[in-house]
C-alpha positions in Angstrom: -6.3 -24.5 -7.4 -6.8 -22.9 -4.0 -7.4 -19.2 -3.6 -8.5 -16.7 -1.0 -12.0 -15.5 -1.9 -13.9 -12.5 -0.6 -17.4 -13.8 0.2 -18.7 -10.6 1.9 -17.4 -8.1 4.6 -15.4 -10.0 7.2 -15.8 -13.2 5.4 -12.7 -14.6 3.7 -12.6 -18.2 2.6 -10.0 -20.4 0.9 -11.8 -22.2 -1.9 -11.1 -24.4 -4.9 -11.4 -22.3 -8.1 -10.5 -22.9 -11.7 -6.9 -22.5 -12.7 -6.1 -19.4 -14.7 -5.2 -19.7 -18.4 -3.5 -17.5 -21.1 -6.1 -15.1 -22.5 -3.9 -12.7 -24.4 -0.6 -13.1 -26.2 1.1 -10.8 -23.7 0.0 -12.9 -20.6 2.0 -15.2 -18.5 1.0 -17.6 -15.7 2.8 -17.4 -12.4 2.9 -20.2 -9.8 2.8 -18.3 -6.6 5.5 -19.1 -4.0 4.9 -16.2 -1.6 2.1 -13.7 -1.2 1.0 -11.3 1.6 -1.9 -9.6 3.2 -1.7 -5.9 2.7 -3.2 -3.2 4.9 -5.2 -2.1 1.8 -6.8 -5.6 1.7 -8.4 -4.7 5.1 -10.4 -2.0 3.3 -11.9 -4.8 1.3 -12.2 -7.1 4.3 -14.1 -4.5 6.2 -16.4 -3.6 3.3 -15.3 -0.1 2.5 -14.5 -0.5 -1.2 -17.4 -0.8 -3.6 -17.9 -3.3 -6.5 -16.7 -6.4 -4.7 -18.5 -9.6 -5.7 -18.6 -12.9 -3.7 -15.9 -15.2 -5.0 -13.5 -12.5 -6.0 -9.8 -13.6 -5.4 -7.8 -11.2 -3.3 -4.1 -10.3 -3.1 -1.9 -7.8 -4.9 1.4 -8.6 -3.3 2.8 -11.8 -4.8 5.7 -13.4 -6.5 6.6 -16.8 -7.9 7.8 -18.9 -10.8 6.7 -18.4 -14.5 5.0 -21.7 -15.7 3.6 -20.5 -19.0 4.1 -17.5 -21.3 2.0 -16.1 -24.1 3.5 -15.8 -27.6 4.0 -12.0 -27.2 6.2 -12.3 -24.1 9.8 -12.4 -25.1 11.5 -11.3 -21.9 10.4 -14.2 -19.7 10.7 -17.9 -20.0 9.3 -20.8 -18.0 11.2 -21.2 -14.8 12.0 -17.5 -14.3 11.4 -16.3 -10.7 9.6 -13.0 -10.7 8.1 -10.3 -8.5 4.9 -8.7 -9.9 3.9 -5.1 -9.4 0.4 -4.5 -8.1 -0.6 -2.0 -10.8 -1.2 -3.6 -14.1 0.3 -1.5 -16.8 0.6 -1.8 -20.6 3.9 0.0 -21.0 2.7 1.8 -24.1 0.3 4.6 -23.2 1.3 8.1 -22.3 1.3 7.7 -18.5 3.3 4.4 -18.7 5.8 6.1 -21.0 6.1 8.9 -18.4 6.7 6.3 -15.6 3.2 6.9 -14.0 2.2 3.2 -14.4 -0.6 3.3 -11.8 -2.4 5.6 -14.2 -2.2 3.2 -17.2 -4.9 4.0 -19.7 -5.2 0.5 -21.2 -5.2 -2.0 -18.3 -8.6 -1.4 -16.6 -11.4 -3.1 -18.6 -13.9 -1.3 -16.3 -12.6 2.1 -17.0 -16.1 3.4 -17.7 -17.1 2.6 -14.1 -14.0 4.2 -12.6 -14.5 7.3 -14.7 -18.1 7.8 -13.4 -16.9 7.5 -9.8 -13.5 9.2 -10.1 -13.6 11.4 -13.1 -10.8 9.4 -14.8 -9.7 5.9 -14.5 -6.7 4.4 -12.6 -4.9 1.3 -13.8 -6.1 -2.2 -13.3 -5.0 -3.7 -10.0 -4.7 -7.4 -9.0 -7.4 -8.5 -6.6 -8.8 -5.1 -5.8 -12.5 -4.9 -6.8 -14.2 -4.5 -10.1 -13.6 -0.8 -9.9 -10.0 -1.6 -10.9 -10.8 -4.3 -13.4 -12.0 -7.3 -11.5 -8.6 -9.1 -11.9 -8.0 -12.3 -9.9 -5.4 -11.6 -7.2 -2.3 -13.4 -6.0 -3.5 -15.0 -2.7 -3.8 -18.1 -4.8 -1.7 -20.9 -6.1 -1.6 -19.5 -9.7 -2.2 -16.1 -11.2 -2.6 -14.8 -14.8 -0.4 -11.8 -15.3 -1.4 -9.4 -18.1 1.2 -7.4 -19.9 3.9 -9.8 -18.7 6.3 -8.4 -21.2 6.4 -5.1 -19.2 5.4 -5.7 -15.6 7.1 -8.6 -13.8 10.8 -8.3 -12.8 13.1 -11.2 -12.7 14.7 -11.9 -9.3 18.5 -12.3 -9.1 19.9 -15.5 -7.6 20.8 -15.5 -4.0 17.8 -13.5 -2.7 15.0 -15.0 -0.6 11.3 -14.4 -1.3 11.1 -12.4 1.9 13.8 -10.0 0.7 12.1 -9.1 -2.5 8.3 -9.8 -2.0 7.5 -6.3 -0.8 8.9 -4.8 -4.0 5.4 -5.6 -5.4 3.8 -2.8 -3.4 4.5 -1.7 0.1 8.3 -0.9 -0.1 7.9 1.3 -3.2 4.8 2.8 -1.6 6.7 3.8 1.5 9.6 5.0 -0.6 7.4 7.0 -3.0 5.7 8.6 0.1 9.1 9.9 1.3 10.3 10.8 -2.2 7.2 13.0 -2.8 8.2 15.1 0.2 11.4 16.4 -1.5 13.4 15.8 1.7 16.5 17.8 2.2 19.3 17.1 4.7 18.3 18.2 8.1 14.5 18.0 7.5 12.1 16.6 10.1 9.4 14.2 8.8 6.3 13.0 10.6 4.6 9.7 9.6 1.1 8.8 10.6 0.7 5.1 10.9 3.3 2.5 11.9 1.9 -0.4 9.8 4.2 -1.9 7.1 3.9 1.0 4.7 4.5 3.5 7.5 7.6 1.5 8.6 9.0 1.7 5.1 8.2 5.4 4.8 10.2 6.0 8.0 13.2 4.0 6.7 13.0 5.7 3.3 12.8 9.2 4.8 16.1 8.5 6.5 17.6 7.0 3.3 16.7 10.3 1.5 18.4 12.5 4.1 15.9 13.2 6.9 17.6 14.1 10.2 14.6 13.2 12.4 11.5 11.1 11.7 8.6 11.1 14.2 6.0 8.3 14.0 2.4 8.4 15.3 0.3 5.3 16.1 -1.5 3.8 19.1 -0.3 0.2 19.2 2.8 -0.1 21.3 4.3 -3.1 19.4 4.2 -1.0 16.2 5.7 2.0 17.9 8.4 -0.3 19.3 9.2 -1.5 15.8 9.3 2.0 14.5 11.8 2.9 17.2 14.0 -0.2 17.2 14.0 -1.2 13.5 13.3 2.0 11.7 14.9 4.6 14.0 11.9 6.9 14.6 10.9 9.0 17.6 7.4 7.9 18.5 4.1 9.3 19.7 1.3 7.2 21.1 -1.7 9.4 20.2 -3.8 7.8 22.9 -1.4 9.0 25.6 -1.3 12.7 24.5 -4.0 15.3 24.5 -3.1 16.7 21.1 -0.8 15.2 18.5 -0.3 18.6 16.7 0.9 20.3 19.9 3.3 17.5 20.6 4.7 17.7 17.1 5.2 21.4 17.5 7.0 20.9 20.8 9.4 18.5 19.0 10.1 21.0 16.2 10.6 24.3 18.0 7.0 25.4 17.4 7.2 25.2 13.5 5.8 21.7 12.9 7.5 19.0 10.8 8.9 20.0 7.4 7.0 17.1 5.8 4.0 14.9 6.9 3.2 11.5 5.5 -0.3 10.0 5.8 0.2 6.2 5.8 -3.2 5.6 7.4 -5.9 6.4 4.9 -9.6 5.6 5.0 -9.9 3.9 8.4 -8.3 6.5 10.6 -8.8 6.4 14.3 -8.4 8.8 17.2 -9.9 9.4 20.6 -12.5 12.1 21.5 -15.2 14.0 19.6 -13.5 13.9 16.2 -13.7 10.1 16.0 -17.3 10.1 17.1 -18.1 12.7 14.4 -16.4 10.7 11.7 -18.0 7.4 12.7 -21.4 9.0 12.7 -20.9 10.6 9.3 -19.8 7.2 8.0 -22.9 5.5 9.5 -25.2 8.0 7.9 -23.4 7.6 4.5 -22.4 11.2 4.6 -18.8 10.3 4.0 -17.1 7.0 3.2 -13.7 7.5 4.8 -12.3 8.8 8.2 -9.6 11.3 7.2 -8.3 11.8 10.7 -4.6 11.3 10.0 -4.9 13.6 6.9 -6.5 16.4 8.8 -3.8 16.2 11.6 -1.0 16.1 9.0 -2.3 19.3 7.4 -2.6 21.1 10.7 0.8 19.9 11.9 2.9 20.5 8.8 5.0 23.7 8.9 3.9 26.5 6.7 5.3 25.9 3.2 5.8 22.2 3.9 4.6 19.1 2.1 1.9 16.6 2.9 2.4 13.3 1.2 -0.7 11.0 1.1 0.0 7.3 0.5 -2.8 5.8 2.7 -5.6 4.5 0.6 -8.9 6.5 0.4 -12.0 4.9 -1.0 -14.5 7.7 -1.6 -15.5 11.0 0.0 -14.4 12.8 3.1 -15.8 15.6 5.3 -14.3 18.6 7.1 -11.2 18.9 4.8 -9.2 21.9 6.1 -8.6 23.5 2.7 -8.1 26.9 4.3 -5.0 25.6 6.1 -3.7 24.1 2.8 -4.2 27.4 0.8 -3.3 30.0 3.4 -0.2 28.2 4.6 1.2 27.4 1.2 1.2 23.6 1.7 1.9 21.2 -1.1 -0.1 18.0 -1.2 1.2 15.1 -3.2 -0.4 11.7 -3.5 -1.1 8.7 -5.8 -1.3 5.0 -6.2 2.3 3.9 -6.3 4.1 3.7 -9.7 5.7 0.5 -8.6 7.4 -0.3 -11.9 9.5 2.9 -11.5 10.9 1.9 -8.2 11.5 -1.9 -8.4 15.0 -1.9 -9.8 16.4 1.0 -7.8 15.0 -0.5 -4.5 16.3 -4.0 -5.5 19.8 -2.4 -5.8 19.5 -0.9 -2.3 18.5 -4.3 -1.0 21.4 -6.0 -2.7 23.8 -3.3 -1.3 22.5 -3.9 2.2 21.0 -0.4 2.5 17.5 -1.8 3.1 16.4 -5.0 4.7 12.6 -5.2 4.2 12.3 -8.5 6.2 12.1 -6.6 9.5 8.4 -6.1 9.2 7.5 -9.8 8.9 5.9 -11.1 12.1 3.9 -14.1 10.8 4.4 -16.7 8.1 1.6 -19.2 7.5 0.2 -21.4 4.7 -2.4 -20.1 2.2 -5.0 -22.3 3.9 -4.8 -20.1 7.0 -5.5 -16.9 5.1 -8.9 -16.3 6.7 -7.3 -16.6 10.2 -4.5 -14.2 9.0 -7.1 -11.6 8.0 -8.8 -11.8 11.3 -5.5 -11.5 13.2 -4.2 -8.6 11.1 -7.5 -6.7 11.3 -7.8 -7.1 15.1 -4.0 -6.4 15.6 -3.7 -9.7 17.5 -0.5 -11.4 18.5 1.6 -8.2 17.7 0.8 -8.8 14.0 2.5 -6.4 11.7 2.9 -8.3 8.4 1.7 -11.8 7.3 3.4 -13.7 4.5 1.4 -16.6 3.0 3.1 -19.6 1.5 1.5 -21.7 -1.2 
């Protein structure tokens, strides 16, 4: 079969690889119909995440048709159309039973490695390094799906791939980012990053009762989408002297009630702060550039909430803990517990409350995945979200 393989930083290749097979009685095999390049994949593309090996198959946003099931899978049959959550979860451990499926204790075969780096392990993740299990991802023609009796969700008839594909990751991620804020009617929410997750965080904040959402980015086409499709007030941080001051001006001097970091490890800004973070990165004194996170902490009103859904890969410098503590801020974060949100968000899509397709700007065949990575990484051709078809 064909699959998108990581061969090194900035080197993606579509190669012929062996077809997957059933390895466990709870497995199924899915023939992929649609998959996508996620902003998190760019951290792999740019070499920021450890424990990648040449030939690793990428992709954690995918859906398709079940073509084989293991003897322990009673809820699916050949021919079922499914969306597959990116965290691999067993459904039986304490975190899974509590709905915290991205913390599954049984799905990461490399848990001992994660524990050394993180203190505890996260769940296994499709196509996202050997730190999260080394599982082959979904930017391929076929995928082995472990714990298929718990993870995949069948798609109702009458819905296109594009309407439901993002239930695998970025729609629940944006929604969880807004939900963690504890939004009340009349609240103001600020969202750093107008990529796909940021767009869904904006839309979700309004769904949950926000009166005003302010979005921060530097690419005008993304800011335009945030205004016209998601309804945000926008700030181009390259056109202002200080984002925090602008946010305070827009909120009567108090700052937003809630701030969502949808940027993560590869934050960008102008001025000395960016030079400082790049230098620290080059000297291996930090792995990530926490620019958006710092701004969110300083901008948030006293007693507010900072929700972190951008992916971080390691260690950061200059974390303003004094502001967090002295101003009674609440920080909430986590890999998305996708299983918890799939059905409720599917219902919103079916009711017409959400149309996730607005973020799709490019559709291309799997063979063009390397081109898609280059385009998405360089923000070329107003690229917001690429869907790959097999």
